[in-house]
N, C-alpha and C positions, 0 to 999 in steps of 0.2 A: 496489448498483450505481448507485443514483440519484445519488450524489455525483459520478460521472464526467460526468453531464450538465452539471454546473457547473464541470468541470475541476479537481475537488478530488482530490489524490493520497490514497491510502489507507495506513493503518498497520493491519496485520492480525495478530491473534494467533488462528490457527484452532483451536487445541486439538487434540482427538483425533478430531473429527468429519470423516468422509471428504469430504463435500460442502464444508465450510469449507476444508479443505486444498486441494481442487481449485480453489476460488475464489481462495484465497491464491496458489497456483501461477500462476493466470492473471494476477493483479496483478503478480507478479514477472516473468513472461514478457513482459508488455506494458510493463514498466518504468514503471507508474503508481503505484507505491507500494512499501512495504517490509513484509516478513513477519518476524515474530519468533516464536520458539518459546516454549512454556510455561516452559522453564527460563530464558529470557531476559526474562520478563515482570517487569522491575524498573524503577524510576524512571529510573536512569541510562541504560539501554538505550532506553527509550521517548523520553527527552529527546534523546539522540543521533540516533535515527531521525527525529524531528520536525525537528531542526536540519538534518539532511541534506536533508529535503524542502523546507525553506525556502531553503537555500542553492543546491541544485541545481534550477534552474528547469525542467530537463527532465522532472521528475515532473509538474509542472503542464501543460507543453506536451503530454506524452504522454497525459495524462488528457483534455485538451480534444480532441486528435486522435481518441481512442477514442470520445468522445461524438459527434463529427461523422461517424462511419461508421456 
């Protein structure tokens, strides 16, 4: 969560752990990042998710807004 202080969007692969899934859901709900599943943990999917975060400035803005609250 420290990354949000600096307005950094997150790319999360929570695995099977409940707490990590909960955190990943919070990232998605707040539109501060992208969650990928274990079956999606591939180079092409990761690259596409990162590209989306770079192109869509809303991820950065939402992360910064979350940090300011």
